[in-house]
PDB file of N, CA, C, O and CB in Angstrom:
ATOM      1  N   MET A   1       5.478 -11.928 -27.216  1.00  0.00           N
ATOM      2  CA  MET A   1       4.659 -11.003 -26.476  1.00  0.00           C
ATOM      3  C   MET A   1       3.243 -11.541 -26.257  1.00  0.00           C
ATOM      4  O   MET A   1       2.481 -10.955 -25.488  1.00  0.00           O
ATOM      5  CB  MET A   1       4.610  -9.681 -27.194  1.00  0.00           C
ATOM      6  N   ASN A   2       2.886 -12.614 -26.899  1.00  0.00           N
ATOM      7  CA  ASN A   2       1.555 -13.183 -26.745  1.00  0.00           C
ATOM      8  C   ASN A   2       1.503 -14.212 -25.624  1.00  0.00           C
ATOM      9  O   ASN A   2       0.584 -15.029 -25.567  1.00  0.00           O
ATOM     10  CB  ASN A   2       1.106 -13.815 -28.046  1.00  0.00           C
ATOM     11  N   PHE A   3       2.476 -14.174 -24.747  1.00  0.00           N
ATOM     12  CA  PHE A   3       2.569 -15.144 -23.672  1.00  0.00           C
ATOM     13  C   PHE A   3       1.452 -14.966 -22.645  1.00  0.00           C
ATOM     14  O   PHE A   3       0.803 -15.939 -22.262  1.00  0.00           O
ATOM     15  CB  PHE A   3       3.919 -15.035 -22.995  1.00  0.00           C
ATOM     16  N   LEU A   4       1.225 -13.743 -22.203  1.00  0.00           N
ATOM     17  CA  LEU A   4       0.211 -13.481 -21.172  1.00  0.00           C
ATOM     18  C   LEU A   4      -1.209 -13.800 -21.640  1.00  0.00           C
ATOM     19  O   LEU A   4      -1.933 -14.470 -20.904  1.00  0.00           O
ATOM     20  CB  LEU A   4       0.283 -12.030 -20.738  1.00  0.00           C
ATOM     21  N   PRO A   5      -1.642 -13.363 -22.806  1.00  0.00           N
ATOM     22  CA  PRO A   5      -3.002 -13.725 -23.229  1.00  0.00           C
ATOM     23  C   PRO A   5      -3.215 -15.233 -23.358  1.00  0.00           C
ATOM     24  O   PRO A   5      -4.301 -15.732 -23.064  1.00  0.00           O
ATOM     25  CB  PRO A   5      -3.314 -13.067 -24.551  1.00  0.00           C
ATOM     26  N   SER A   6      -2.195 -15.950 -23.789  1.00  0.00           N
ATOM     27  CA  SER A   6      -2.355 -17.396 -23.923  1.00  0.00           C
ATOM     28  C   SER A   6      -2.468 -18.071 -22.561  1.00  0.00           C
ATOM     29  O   SER A   6      -3.183 -19.065 -22.428  1.00  0.00           O
ATOM     30  CB  SER A   6      -1.183 -17.989 -24.703  1.00  0.00           C
ATOM     31  N   ILE A   7      -1.782 -17.555 -21.551  1.00  0.00           N
ATOM     32  CA  ILE A   7      -1.890 -18.099 -20.196  1.00  0.00           C
ATOM     33  C   ILE A   7      -3.277 -17.827 -19.626  1.00  0.00           C
ATOM     34  O   ILE A   7      -3.894 -18.707 -19.026  1.00  0.00           O
ATOM     35  CB  ILE A   7      -0.808 -17.495 -19.279  1.00  0.00           C
ATOM     36  N   LEU A   8      -3.757 -16.616 -19.817  1.00  0.00           N
ATOM     37  CA  LEU A   8      -5.048 -16.244 -19.241  1.00  0.00           C
ATOM     38  C   LEU A   8      -6.219 -16.932 -19.936  1.00  0.00           C
ATOM     39  O   LEU A   8      -7.315 -16.988 -19.378  1.00  0.00           O
ATOM     40  CB  LEU A   8      -5.229 -14.747 -19.309  1.00  0.00           C
ATOM     41  N   GLN A   9      -6.010 -17.450 -21.129  1.00  0.00           N
ATOM     42  CA  GLN A   9      -7.070 -18.179 -21.816  1.00  0.00           C
ATOM     43  C   GLN A   9      -7.168 -19.620 -21.339  1.00  0.00           C
ATOM     44  O   GLN A   9      -8.167 -20.289 -21.604  1.00  0.00           O
ATOM     45  CB  GLN A   9      -6.840 -18.147 -23.314  1.00  0.00           C
ATOM     46  N   ASN A  10      -6.155 -20.108 -20.644  1.00  0.00           N
ATOM     47  CA  ASN A  10      -6.185 -21.459 -20.093  1.00  0.00           C
ATOM     48  C   ASN A  10      -6.923 -21.402 -18.745  1.00  0.00           C
ATOM     49  O   ASN A  10      -6.420 -20.788 -17.805  1.00  0.00           O
ATOM     50  CB  ASN A  10      -4.724 -22.044 -19.926  1.00  0.00           C
ATOM     51  N   PRO A  11      -8.096 -22.026 -18.634  1.00  0.00           N
ATOM     52  CA  PRO A  11      -8.892 -21.909 -17.399  1.00  0.00           C
ATOM     53  C   PRO A  11      -8.180 -22.440 -16.154  1.00  0.00           C
ATOM     54  O   PRO A  11      -8.335 -21.865 -15.076  1.00  0.00           O
ATOM     55  CB  PRO A  11     -10.195 -22.646 -17.569  1.00  0.00           C
ATOM     56  N   ALA A  12      -7.417 -23.502 -16.272  1.00  0.00           N
ATOM     57  CA  ALA A  12      -6.748 -24.066 -15.095  1.00  0.00           C
ATOM     58  C   ALA A  12      -5.731 -23.089 -14.522  1.00  0.00           C
ATOM     59  O   ALA A  12      -5.673 -22.894 -13.308  1.00  0.00           O
ATOM     60  CB  ALA A  12      -6.060 -25.389 -15.451  1.00  0.00           C
ATOM     61  N   ILE A  13      -4.942 -22.484 -15.371  1.00  0.00           N
ATOM     62  CA  ILE A  13      -3.946 -21.515 -14.910  1.00  0.00           C
ATOM     63  C   ILE A  13      -4.635 -20.261 -14.383  1.00  0.00           C
ATOM     64  O   ILE A  13      -4.211 -19.693 -13.376  1.00  0.00           O
ATOM     65  CB  ILE A  13      -2.968 -21.151 -16.051  1.00  0.00           C
ATOM     66  N   PHE A  14      -5.678 -19.835 -15.048  1.00  0.00           N
ATOM     67  CA  PHE A  14      -6.403 -18.636 -14.632  1.00  0.00           C
ATOM     68  C   PHE A  14      -7.000 -18.813 -13.235  1.00  0.00           C
ATOM     69  O   PHE A  14      -6.868 -17.924 -12.393  1.00  0.00           O
ATOM     70  CB  PHE A  14      -7.510 -18.305 -15.642  1.00  0.00           C
ATOM     71  N   TYR A  15      -7.649 -19.941 -12.980  1.00  0.00           N
ATOM     72  CA  TYR A  15      -8.249 -20.178 -11.664  1.00  0.00           C
ATOM     73  C   TYR A  15      -7.193 -20.405 -10.586  1.00  0.00           C
ATOM     74  O   TYR A  15      -7.391 -20.012  -9.436  1.00  0.00           O
ATOM     75  CB  TYR A  15      -9.186 -21.377 -11.725  1.00  0.00           C
ATOM     76  N   ALA A  16      -6.090 -21.026 -10.938  1.00  0.00           N
ATOM     77  CA  ALA A  16      -4.993 -21.193  -9.976  1.00  0.00           C
ATOM     78  C   ALA A  16      -4.410 -19.835  -9.600  1.00  0.00           C
ATOM     79  O   ALA A  16      -4.074 -19.607  -8.438  1.00  0.00           O
ATOM     80  CB  ALA A  16      -3.888 -22.108 -10.558  1.00  0.00           C
ATOM     81  N   LEU A  17      -4.288 -18.944 -10.560  1.00  0.00           N
ATOM     82  CA  LEU A  17      -3.782 -17.603 -10.297  1.00  0.00           C
ATOM     83  C   LEU A  17      -4.734 -16.819  -9.397  1.00  0.00           C
ATOM     84  O   LEU A  17      -4.290 -16.084  -8.515  1.00  0.00           O
ATOM     85  CB  LEU A  17      -3.563 -16.853 -11.611  1.00  0.00           C
ATOM     86  N   ILE A  18      -6.021 -16.969  -9.610  1.00  0.00           N
ATOM     87  CA  ILE A  18      -7.016 -16.306  -8.758  1.00  0.00           C
ATOM     88  C   ILE A  18      -6.945 -16.859  -7.332  1.00  0.00           C
ATOM     89  O   ILE A  18      -6.978 -16.091  -6.371  1.00  0.00           O
ATOM     90  CB  ILE A  18      -8.445 -16.493  -9.339  1.00  0.00           C
ATOM     91  N   ALA A  19      -6.849 -18.172  -7.190  1.00  0.00           N
ATOM     92  CA  ALA A  19      -6.761 -18.780  -5.854  1.00  0.00           C
ATOM     93  C   ALA A  19      -5.495 -18.323  -5.138  1.00  0.00           C
ATOM     94  O   ALA A  19      -5.536 -17.988  -3.954  1.00  0.00           O
ATOM     95  CB  ALA A  19      -6.785 -20.321  -5.954  1.00  0.00           C
ATOM     96  N   TRP A  20      -4.366 -18.306  -5.853  1.00  0.00           N
ATOM     97  CA  TRP A  20      -3.090 -17.855  -5.288  1.00  0.00           C
ATOM     98  C   TRP A  20      -3.230 -16.431  -4.752  1.00  0.00           C
ATOM     99  O   TRP A  20      -2.819 -16.140  -3.629  1.00  0.00           O
ATOM    100  CB  TRP A  20      -1.960 -17.925  -6.352  1.00  0.00           C
ATOM    101  N   SER A  21      -3.805 -15.560  -5.555  1.00  0.00           N
ATOM    102  CA  SER A  21      -3.954 -14.169  -5.177  1.00  0.00           C
ATOM    103  C   SER A  21      -4.892 -14.005  -3.978  1.00  0.00           C
ATOM    104  O   SER A  21      -4.614 -13.215  -3.077  1.00  0.00           O
ATOM    105  CB  SER A  21      -4.467 -13.365  -6.356  1.00  0.00           C
ATOM    106  N   LEU A  22      -5.991 -14.743  -3.966  1.00  0.00           N
ATOM    107  CA  LEU A  22      -6.953 -14.623  -2.863  1.00  0.00           C
ATOM    108  C   LEU A  22      -6.378 -15.087  -1.528  1.00  0.00           C
ATOM    109  O   LEU A  22      -6.652 -14.486  -0.490  1.00  0.00           O
ATOM    110  CB  LEU A  22      -8.202 -15.422  -3.178  1.00  0.00           C
ATOM    111  N   VAL A  23      -5.591 -16.140  -1.554  1.00  0.00           N
ATOM    112  CA  VAL A  23      -4.986 -16.633  -0.309  1.00  0.00           C
ATOM    113  C   VAL A  23      -4.043 -15.587   0.273  1.00  0.00           C
ATOM    114  O   VAL A  23      -4.137 -15.254   1.454  1.00  0.00           O
ATOM    115  CB  VAL A  23      -4.228 -17.957  -0.555  1.00  0.00           C
ATOM    116  N   TRP A  24      -3.133 -15.067  -0.553  1.00  0.00           N
ATOM    117  CA  TRP A  24      -2.183 -14.069  -0.053  1.00  0.00           C
ATOM    118  C   TRP A  24      -2.900 -12.792   0.374  1.00  0.00           C
ATOM    119  O   TRP A  24      -2.552 -12.198   1.395  1.00  0.00           O
ATOM    120  CB  TRP A  24      -1.132 -13.748  -1.125  1.00  0.00           C
ATOM    121  N   LYS A  25      -3.893 -12.368  -0.395  1.00  0.00           N
ATOM    122  CA  LYS A  25      -4.632 -11.156  -0.050  1.00  0.00           C
ATOM    123  C   LYS A  25      -5.381 -11.328   1.265  1.00  0.00           C
ATOM    124  O   LYS A  25      -5.394 -10.416   2.092  1.00  0.00           O
ATOM    125  CB  LYS A  25      -5.612 -10.791  -1.169  1.00  0.00           C
ATOM    126  N   GLY A  26      -6.001 -12.478   1.468  1.00  0.00           N
ATOM    127  CA  GLY A  26      -6.720 -12.730   2.712  1.00  0.00           C
ATOM    128  C   GLY A  26      -5.819 -12.686   3.930  1.00  0.00           C
ATOM    129  O   GLY A  26      -6.166 -12.074   4.940  1.00  0.00           O
ATOM    130  N   VAL A  27      -4.669 -13.329   3.844  1.00  0.00           N
ATOM    131  CA  VAL A  27      -3.726 -13.341   4.974  1.00  0.00           C
ATOM    132  C   VAL A  27      -3.207 -11.931   5.245  1.00  0.00           C
ATOM    133  O   VAL A  27      -3.153 -11.501   6.397  1.00  0.00           O
ATOM    134  CB  VAL A  27      -2.542 -14.302   4.691  1.00  0.00           C
ATOM    135  N   ALA A  28      -2.827 -11.214   4.196  1.00  0.00           N
ATOM    136  CA  ALA A  28      -2.297  -9.865   4.371  1.00  0.00           C
ATOM    137  C   ALA A  28      -3.352  -8.917   4.932  1.00  0.00           C
ATOM    138  O   ALA A  28      -3.047  -8.102   5.803  1.00  0.00           O
ATOM    139  CB  ALA A  28      -1.769  -9.331   3.046  1.00  0.00           C
ATOM    140  N   LEU A  29      -4.587  -9.011   4.444  1.00  0.00           N
ATOM    141  CA  LEU A  29      -5.653  -8.159   4.968  1.00  0.00           C
ATOM    142  C   LEU A  29      -5.942  -8.479   6.428  1.00  0.00           C
ATOM    143  O   LEU A  29      -6.168  -7.574   7.231  1.00  0.00           O
ATOM    144  CB  LEU A  29      -6.926  -8.320   4.134  1.00  0.00           C
ATOM    145  N   TRP A  30      -5.936  -9.743   6.770  1.00  0.00           N
ATOM    146  CA  TRP A  30      -6.176 -10.137   8.153  1.00  0.00           C
ATOM    147  C   TRP A  30      -5.084  -9.584   9.070  1.00  0.00           C
ATOM    148  O   TRP A  30      -5.381  -9.039  10.133  1.00  0.00           O
ATOM    149  CB  TRP A  30      -6.246 -11.667   8.269  1.00  0.00           C
ATOM    150  N   LYS A  31      -3.824  -9.724   8.658  1.00  0.00           N
ATOM    151  CA  LYS A  31      -2.722  -9.227   9.482  1.00  0.00           C
ATOM    152  C   LYS A  31      -2.759  -7.705   9.626  1.00  0.00           C
ATOM    153  O   LYS A  31      -2.514  -7.179  10.712  1.00  0.00           O
ATOM    154  CB  LYS A  31      -1.388  -9.658   8.884  1.00  0.00           C
ATOM    155  N   SER A  32      -3.064  -7.000   8.541  1.00  0.00           N
ATOM    156  CA  SER A  32      -3.097  -5.540   8.631  1.00  0.00           C
ATOM    157  C   SER A  32      -4.276  -5.057   9.471  1.00  0.00           C
ATOM    158  O   SER A  32      -4.169  -4.048  10.167  1.00  0.00           O
ATOM    159  CB  SER A  32      -3.167  -4.927   7.233  1.00  0.00           C
ATOM    160  N   ALA A  33      -5.385  -5.762   9.411  1.00  0.00           N
ATOM    161  CA  ALA A  33      -6.530  -5.381  10.243  1.00  0.00           C
ATOM    162  C   ALA A  33      -6.236  -5.627  11.718  1.00  0.00           C
ATOM    163  O   ALA A  33      -6.580  -4.806  12.569  1.00  0.00           O
ATOM    164  CB  ALA A  33      -7.787  -6.158   9.820  1.00  0.00           C
ATOM    165  N   ARG A  34      -5.601  -6.754  12.021  1.00  0.00           N
ATOM    166  CA  ARG A  34      -5.264  -7.060  13.412  1.00  0.00           C
ATOM    167  C   ARG A  34      -4.246  -6.071  13.985  1.00  0.00           C
ATOM    168  O   ARG A  34      -4.254  -5.783  15.182  1.00  0.00           O
ATOM    169  CB  ARG A  34      -4.719  -8.482  13.515  1.00  0.00           C
ATOM    170  N   ALA A  35      -3.369  -5.554  13.116  1.00  0.00           N
ATOM    171  CA  ALA A  35      -2.357  -4.597  13.561  1.00  0.00           C
ATOM    172  C   ALA A  35      -2.868  -3.162  13.502  1.00  0.00           C
ATOM    173  O   ALA A  35      -2.124  -2.226  13.798  1.00  0.00           O
ATOM    174  CB  ALA A  35      -1.100  -4.732  12.715  1.00  0.00           C
ATOM    175  N   ASN A  36      -4.135  -2.982  13.120  1.00  0.00           N
ATOM    176  CA  ASN A  36      -4.762  -1.660  13.032  1.00  0.00           C
ATOM    177  C   ASN A  36      -3.980  -0.729  12.101  1.00  0.00           C
ATOM    178  O   ASN A  36      -3.767   0.443  12.414  1.00  0.00           O
ATOM    179  CB  ASN A  36      -4.871  -1.031  14.429  1.00  0.00           C
ATOM    180  N   GLN A  37      -3.558  -1.263  10.957  1.00  0.00           N
ATOM    181  CA  GLN A  37      -2.828  -0.483   9.957  1.00  0.00           C
ATOM    182  C   GLN A  37      -3.771  -0.198   8.789  1.00  0.00           C
ATOM    183  O   GLN A  37      -3.797  -0.923   7.795  1.00  0.00           O
ATOM    184  CB  GLN A  37      -1.538  -1.241   9.470  1.00  0.00           C
ATOM    185  N   ARG A  38      -4.532   0.861   8.937  1.00  0.00           N
ATOM    186  CA  ARG A  38      -5.577   1.176   7.959  1.00  0.00           C
ATOM    187  C   ARG A  38      -5.023   1.499   6.576  1.00  0.00           C
ATOM    188  O   ARG A  38      -5.616   1.125   5.564  1.00  0.00           O
ATOM    189  CB  ARG A  38      -6.401   2.338   8.451  1.00  0.00           C
ATOM    190  N   GLY A  39      -3.899   2.185   6.529  1.00  0.00           N
ATOM    191  CA  GLY A  39      -3.299   2.525   5.241  1.00  0.00           C
ATOM    192  C   GLY A  39      -2.912   1.283   4.454  1.00  0.00           C
ATOM    193  O   GLY A  39      -3.194   1.181   3.260  1.00  0.00           O
ATOM    194  N   TRP A  40      -2.266   0.345   5.127  1.00  0.00           N
ATOM    195  CA  TRP A  40      -1.897  -0.917   4.470  1.00  0.00           C
ATOM    196  C   TRP A  40      -3.143  -1.696   4.071  1.00  0.00           C
ATOM    197  O   TRP A  40      -3.191  -2.288   2.993  1.00  0.00           O
ATOM    198  CB  TRP A  40      -1.009  -1.773   5.396  1.00  0.00           C
ATOM    199  N   PHE A  41      -4.147  -1.698   4.938  1.00  0.00           N
ATOM    200  CA  PHE A  41      -5.368  -2.443   4.629  1.00  0.00           C
ATOM    201  C   PHE A  41      -6.003  -1.931   3.338  1.00  0.00           C
ATOM    202  O   PHE A  41      -6.375  -2.722   2.471  1.00  0.00           O
ATOM    203  CB  PHE A  41      -6.372  -2.339   5.793  1.00  0.00           C
ATOM    204  N   VAL A  42      -6.125  -0.629   3.212  1.00  0.00           N
ATOM    205  CA  VAL A  42      -6.732  -0.043   2.017  1.00  0.00           C
ATOM    206  C   VAL A  42      -5.866  -0.318   0.788  1.00  0.00           C
ATOM    207  O   VAL A  42      -6.385  -0.671  -0.271  1.00  0.00           O
ATOM    208  CB  VAL A  42      -6.934   1.477   2.202  1.00  0.00           C
ATOM    209  N   ALA A  43      -4.551  -0.157   0.926  1.00  0.00           N
ATOM    210  CA  ALA A  43      -3.657  -0.402  -0.214  1.00  0.00           C
ATOM    211  C   ALA A  43      -3.738  -1.860  -0.661  1.00  0.00           C
ATOM    212  O   ALA A  43      -3.799  -2.139  -1.859  1.00  0.00           O
ATOM    213  CB  ALA A  43      -2.201  -0.039   0.150  1.00  0.00           C
ATOM    214  N   LEU A  44      -3.739  -2.784   0.287  1.00  0.00           N
ATOM    215  CA  LEU A  44      -3.811  -4.202  -0.056  1.00  0.00           C
ATOM    216  C   LEU A  44      -5.161  -4.559  -0.663  1.00  0.00           C
ATOM    217  O   LEU A  44      -5.247  -5.437  -1.521  1.00  0.00           O
ATOM    218  CB  LEU A  44      -3.552  -5.058   1.177  1.00  0.00           C
ATOM    219  N   LEU A  45      -6.200  -3.891  -0.225  1.00  0.00           N
ATOM    220  CA  LEU A  45      -7.535  -4.172  -0.736  1.00  0.00           C
ATOM    221  C   LEU A  45      -7.709  -3.654  -2.163  1.00  0.00           C
ATOM    222  O   LEU A  45      -8.354  -4.307  -2.984  1.00  0.00           O
ATOM    223  CB  LEU A  45      -8.586  -3.552   0.177  1.00  0.00           C
ATOM    224  N   VAL A  46      -7.143  -2.496  -2.461  1.00  0.00           N
ATOM    225  CA  VAL A  46      -7.371  -1.844  -3.745  1.00  0.00           C
ATOM    226  C   VAL A  46      -6.391  -2.313  -4.826  1.00  0.00           C
ATOM    227  O   VAL A  46      -6.787  -2.530  -5.972  1.00  0.00           O
ATOM    228  CB  VAL A  46      -7.267  -0.344  -3.580  1.00  0.00           C
ATOM    229  N   VAL A  47      -5.117  -2.469  -4.462  1.00  0.00           N
ATOM    230  CA  VAL A  47      -4.091  -2.790  -5.449  1.00  0.00           C
ATOM    231  C   VAL A  47      -4.017  -4.304  -5.636  1.00  0.00           C
ATOM    232  O   VAL A  47      -3.900  -5.056  -4.669  1.00  0.00           O
ATOM    233  CB  VAL A  47      -2.714  -2.223  -5.018  1.00  0.00           C
ATOM    234  N   ASN A  48      -4.086  -4.735  -6.887  1.00  0.00           N
ATOM    235  CA  ASN A  48      -4.004  -6.162  -7.187  1.00  0.00           C
ATOM    236  C   ASN A  48      -2.683  -6.451  -7.880  1.00  0.00           C
ATOM    237  O   ASN A  48      -2.481  -6.069  -9.033  1.00  0.00           O
ATOM    238  CB  ASN A  48      -5.197  -6.619  -8.068  1.00  0.00           C
ATOM    239  N   THR A  49      -1.776  -7.133  -7.167  1.00  0.00           N
ATOM    240  CA  THR A  49      -0.452  -7.431  -7.701  1.00  0.00           C
ATOM    241  C   THR A  49      -0.195  -8.930  -7.748  1.00  0.00           C
ATOM    242  O   THR A  49       0.960  -9.356  -7.762  1.00  0.00           O
ATOM    243  CB  THR A  49       0.619  -6.747  -6.868  1.00  0.00           C
ATOM    244  N   ILE A  50      -1.239  -9.725  -7.773  1.00  0.00           N
ATOM    245  CA  ILE A  50      -1.156 -11.190  -7.834  1.00  0.00           C
ATOM    246  C   ILE A  50      -0.312 -11.731  -6.675  1.00  0.00           C
ATOM    247  O   ILE A  50       0.436 -12.695  -6.838  1.00  0.00           O
ATOM    248  CB  ILE A  50      -0.556 -11.644  -9.191  1.00  0.00           C
ATOM    249  N   GLY A  51      -0.438 -11.112  -5.529  1.00  0.00           N
ATOM    250  CA  GLY A  51       0.207 -11.614  -4.323  1.00  0.00           C
ATOM    251  C   GLY A  51       1.550 -11.000  -4.006  1.00  0.00           C
ATOM    252  O   GLY A  51       2.079 -11.244  -2.921  1.00  0.00           O
ATOM    253  N   ILE A  52       2.125 -10.223  -4.888  1.00  0.00           N
ATOM    254  CA  ILE A  52       3.467  -9.683  -4.653  1.00  0.00           C
ATOM    255  C   ILE A  52       3.462  -8.666  -3.520  1.00  0.00           C
ATOM    256  O   ILE A  52       4.248  -8.795  -2.582  1.00  0.00           O
ATOM    257  CB  ILE A  52       4.013  -9.040  -5.929  1.00  0.00           C
ATOM    258  N   LEU A  53       2.594  -7.658  -3.586  1.00  0.00           N
ATOM    259  CA  LEU A  53       2.517  -6.655  -2.515  1.00  0.00           C
ATOM    260  C   LEU A  53       2.111  -7.311  -1.203  1.00  0.00           C
ATOM    261  O   LEU A  53       2.599  -6.929  -0.140  1.00  0.00           O
ATOM    262  CB  LEU A  53       1.519  -5.537  -2.884  1.00  0.00           C
ATOM    263  N   GLU A  54       1.230  -8.282  -1.271  1.00  0.00           N
ATOM    264  CA  GLU A  54       0.785  -8.977  -0.068  1.00  0.00           C
ATOM    265  C   GLU A  54       1.936  -9.724   0.600  1.00  0.00           C
ATOM    266  O   GLU A  54       2.062  -9.701   1.824  1.00  0.00           O
ATOM    267  CB  GLU A  54      -0.343  -9.949  -0.407  1.00  0.00           C
ATOM    268  N   MET A  55       2.783 -10.392  -0.201  1.00  0.00           N
ATOM    269  CA  MET A  55       3.927 -11.110   0.360  1.00  0.00           C
ATOM    270  C   MET A  55       4.940 -10.136   0.960  1.00  0.00           C
ATOM    271  O   MET A  55       5.535 -10.420   1.999  1.00  0.00           O
ATOM    272  CB  MET A  55       4.599 -11.976  -0.718  1.00  0.00           C
ATOM    273  N   ILE A  56       5.134  -8.999   0.314  1.00  0.00           N
ATOM    274  CA  ILE A  56       6.036  -7.986   0.864  1.00  0.00           C
ATOM    275  C   ILE A  56       5.516  -7.531   2.219  1.00  0.00           C
ATOM    276  O   ILE A  56       6.284  -7.413   3.174  1.00  0.00           O
ATOM    277  CB  ILE A  56       6.178  -6.779  -0.102  1.00  0.00           C
ATOM    278  N   TYR A  57       4.229  -7.278   2.304  1.00  0.00           N
ATOM    279  CA  TYR A  57       3.654  -6.852   3.581  1.00  0.00           C
ATOM    280  C   TYR A  57       3.809  -7.938   4.644  1.00  0.00           C
ATOM    281  O   TYR A  57       4.242  -7.652   5.761  1.00  0.00           O
ATOM    282  CB  TYR A  57       2.171  -6.496   3.407  1.00  0.00           C
ATOM    283  N   ILE A  58       3.463  -9.174   4.311  1.00  0.00           N
ATOM    284  CA  ILE A  58       3.492 -10.260   5.290  1.00  0.00           C
ATOM    285  C   ILE A  58       4.909 -10.523   5.782  1.00  0.00           C
ATOM    286  O   ILE A  58       5.134 -10.631   6.987  1.00  0.00           O
ATOM    287  CB  ILE A  58       2.903 -11.536   4.687  1.00  0.00           C
ATOM    288  N   PHE A  59       5.861 -10.626   4.870  1.00  0.00           N
ATOM    289  CA  PHE A  59       7.206 -11.055   5.247  1.00  0.00           C
ATOM    290  C   PHE A  59       8.135  -9.926   5.663  1.00  0.00           C
ATOM    291  O   PHE A  59       9.112 -10.178   6.368  1.00  0.00           O
ATOM    292  CB  PHE A  59       7.818 -11.786   4.119  1.00  0.00           C
ATOM    293  N   LEU A  60       7.868  -8.695   5.256  1.00  0.00           N
ATOM    294  CA  LEU A  60       8.768  -7.605   5.606  1.00  0.00           C
ATOM    295  C   LEU A  60       8.155  -6.599   6.575  1.00  0.00           C
ATOM    296  O   LEU A  60       8.777  -6.245   7.576  1.00  0.00           O
ATOM    297  CB  LEU A  60       9.200  -6.897   4.364  1.00  0.00           C
ATOM    298  N   VAL A  61       6.959  -6.143   6.289  1.00  0.00           N
ATOM    299  CA  VAL A  61       6.375  -5.064   7.086  1.00  0.00           C
ATOM    300  C   VAL A  61       5.744  -5.582   8.372  1.00  0.00           C
ATOM    301  O   VAL A  61       5.985  -5.020   9.440  1.00  0.00           O
ATOM    302  CB  VAL A  61       5.334  -4.315   6.269  1.00  0.00           C
ATOM    303  N   SER A  62       4.949  -6.631   8.295  1.00  0.00           N
ATOM    304  CA  SER A  62       4.211  -7.075   9.487  1.00  0.00           C
ATOM    305  C   SER A  62       5.109  -7.778  10.493  1.00  0.00           C
ATOM    306  O   SER A  62       4.703  -7.955  11.642  1.00  0.00           O
ATOM    307  CB  SER A  62       3.078  -8.005   9.085  1.00  0.00           C
ATOM    308  N   ARG A  63       6.297  -8.179  10.112  1.00  0.00           N
ATOM    309  CA  ARG A  63       7.198  -8.880  11.035  1.00  0.00           C
ATOM    310  C   ARG A  63       7.983  -7.917  11.928  1.00  0.00           C
ATOM    311  O   ARG A  63       8.597  -8.338  12.908  1.00  0.00           O
ATOM    312  CB  ARG A  63       8.168  -9.753  10.251  1.00  0.00           C
ATOM    313  N   LYS A  64       7.963  -6.620  11.587  1.00  0.00           N
ATOM    314  CA  LYS A  64       8.691  -5.656  12.397  1.00  0.00           C
ATOM    315  C   LYS A  64       8.036  -5.543  13.765  1.00  0.00           C
ATOM    316  O   LYS A  64       6.812  -5.509  13.890  1.00  0.00           O
ATOM    317  CB  LYS A  64       8.744  -4.278  11.702  1.00  0.00           C
ATOM    318  N   GLU A  65       8.872  -5.487  14.771  1.00  0.00           N
ATOM    319  CA  GLU A  65       8.394  -5.349  16.149  1.00  0.00           C
ATOM    320  C   GLU A  65       7.842  -3.941  16.347  1.00  0.00           C
ATOM    321  O   GLU A  65       8.466  -2.975  15.908  1.00  0.00           O
ATOM    322  CB  GLU A  65       9.536  -5.643  17.171  1.00  0.00           C
ATOM    323  N   PRO A  66       6.692  -3.801  16.995  1.00  0.00           N
ATOM    324  CA  PRO A  66       6.188  -2.448  17.280  1.00  0.00           C
ATOM    325  C   PRO A  66       7.121  -1.730  18.252  1.00  0.00           C
ATOM    326  O   PRO A  66       7.589  -2.316  19.228  1.00  0.00           O
ATOM    327  CB  PRO A  66       4.750  -2.508  17.863  1.00  0.00           C
ATOM    328  N   GLN A  67       7.379  -0.475  17.977  1.00  0.00           N
ATOM    329  CA  GLN A  67       8.272   0.296  18.841  1.00  0.00           C
ATOM    330  C   GLN A  67       7.483   0.892  19.990  1.00  0.00           C
ATOM    331  O   GLN A  67       6.380   1.409  19.808  1.00  0.00           O
ATOM    332  CB  GLN A  67       8.990   1.407  18.045  1.00  0.00           C
ATOM    333  N   ALA A  68       8.064   0.812  21.169  1.00  0.00           N
ATOM    334  CA  ALA A  68       7.385   1.314  22.372  1.00  0.00           C
ATOM    335  C   ALA A  68       7.670   2.753  22.627  1.00  0.00           C
ATOM    336  O   ALA A  68       7.172   3.319  23.600  1.00  0.00           O
ATOM    337  CB  ALA A  68       7.780   0.520  23.571  1.00  0.00           C
TER     338      ALA A  68
END
């Protein structure tokens, strides 16, 4: 159970995790802003899931064709 604290104490892994999260968050926020999806934008901005929610948004939600 001491796996997570030991990972977060390693600076290289910690900074790589921050960079990973920032890249996915930036792309997801950009896509949601361009699509004028305010609810997704706020959720992506507030919730920190280390890129998981952002990847779900990018690959599943934002790829759907807008309905006419």
